[in-house]
N, C-alpha and C positions, 0 to 999 in steps of 0.2 A: 504494500500500500504506500509506503514512504517513497519507493522508487517511482510509482505511478504519479504521485503528487509532485515530486521533484521534476519528473519528465514533463508534466503538464505545465508547471510554472516556467521551466526553462524554455519550452516550446512557445508559450505565450510571450515571454520576454524577447525571444529572437524574432517573433513575428511582428511585435509592436515596435521594436527598436527603430526600424527604418522610418516609421511614421512620426516618431518624435524628432523634433529639430530644435536646436537652440537658436534663439534670436541673436542677431549681432548686437552686442551691448555697446552703445555709443555714449560717451561722456562728452557733452558739448559745454564749452565755457560760457557762451552767451546764447540767449534765446534765438537769435537769427540762425545760427549754425545748427541748433537743435531742431528748429522747424524745417530747415532745409534737409537735414538727414532723415527726418520723419517723412517728409514728402517723397524723397527718393526711395526710401526703404519700405514705406507702408507698414504692413503687419509683420514684415520680416525683421524689423529692428525694434529694440527697446532703447529709447532715448532718455537720458537723464541730463538735465540742463542745470549747471552749477549756479547760475545767476538768474535773476528776473529782470524784466525791463525797468524796474524801479530801483535797481542797484547800480552802483558805479563799479564796472568790472575791473577797474584799476585797483580797487581797495576791498577785497573780499578776504574774510578770515578763513584760513585753511582748517575747517572744522572736521571732527572725526567722521561725520556723515559724508563729507566730500571724499575723504580717504577711502571709505568703504565702497563708494560708487566707483571711484577710480580703480580700485583693486579688482572689481568685476568687469571692467571695460575691455572690449576687444579693440576699440577705436576711440582715440581722444581727438576731438576736433577743436582746435584753438584758433583764435584770431592771429596770434603771434605779433610781430613788430613791437614787442614789449608791452602789449596791452595788459597781459596777465602776469607780468614779471614779479609782482609783489606776492603772489600766492601760488601760482601754478607749479613752479619748480619744486616747491615744498610738497605739494600734493602728489606730484609724480614720484618724487624720491620716497616719501613716506608710505605710499600705497604699496610698494614692493612689487609692482606690476612691470616687469621688464618689457612687455609688449607695447606699452604706451610712452616709452622714453623717446626723447629727441633722437632722430636717426633711425628709428624702427618703423616698420610698415604700419603699426598701430598708432603712430603719431602723425596727425595731419594738421599742417599750419596753413590757414586760409590766405594769409598775407603773402606767403611765398608763391601763390598761384597768380598773382596780379602785379602790375607795375605800381609801385608805391609812390605816393606824392609826398611832398614836403620833407624829403630826406635831407637833414641838415649837413652842411659841408663840414662843420665842426660842432662838437657838443660842448656847451658851456652852461653850467647851471645858473649863471647870471641871467639867462634867458627864461628861467622858470622850468617847468616840467617838460623837458624835451625828450621826445622819443628818438633815439639814435637810428632806429630802423625806419623812420618815416611815420606818416600819419597812419595809425592802426585802424582808423574807422572806415575801413574799406567797404563795408556793407552799405554805406550811404549812396554808392553808385550801383544801380541795378545791373549794369554791365559786368561789374566785378562779381556780383552774386552769381551771375550766369557762368562766369569763368570758374569760380570756385565750385559751383554745383557739378559741372562737367567732370572736374578732377576728383571731386568727392565721390561721385558715383563710380568712377573707375577704381578708386581705392577701396570702396566698400565691396566691389566685385572681386578685387584681388584678395581681400581678407576672407570672403565668404563665397568661394567659387560655386557651390551648389545653387546659390540664389543670384548669381551674376546676371542672368537674363532679366530677372525681376528688377534689379537695381538699374540696369540699362533702360528698361521700359519705363520705370519711374522717372528717370532723368529725361527720357525722350518726351514724356507727357508734359513735364515742366517746360522744357525747351520749346516745344511746339506752341505753347501759350504765350511765349515772350519773344517772338521773332522781332518785333519792332524795337525792342530794347537793345538788340545787337547792332543796330544801325548807328552810324556816327551821329553825334548831336548836331542839330542844325547850326549853321554859321549865322551869326547875328549881324 
């Protein structure tokens, strides 16, 4: 009887295992990138956003809840260009998640996907809070969001090959809705 129950349990486990899939866990530093990842991935992703629209992403406290979410993430989507410099390196280090460290496929920096504006020739604190990497608020230009979205979809597909077609389809649906945004701005 024990052998029968074991065999039945084992058989059900083997039969059900292919049906179970783990969602791609995305840790986004700001709501814009969280929303973009969710639109691209749909029900294939689980997105956690570290900040809200009412918070200053320059000044976030690296709370234990952020560490726990970063520890579970397969993909970290950051703005970069030093926007999160005050807290994200600490979250990455203390999460213990090697996959989301700078230089790893699980780390995606949005600012690296676009041409940055206002990159200072020299950094001098006499000028106030200066971002050495340029203006990190790249999401204010919708054309930048489209460039980031295309690259983000490719990275998601790279990290989760079984769902790659779904990520590409999600991106294609977004891209098709925003064709006019790709055009050059009108000359005044």
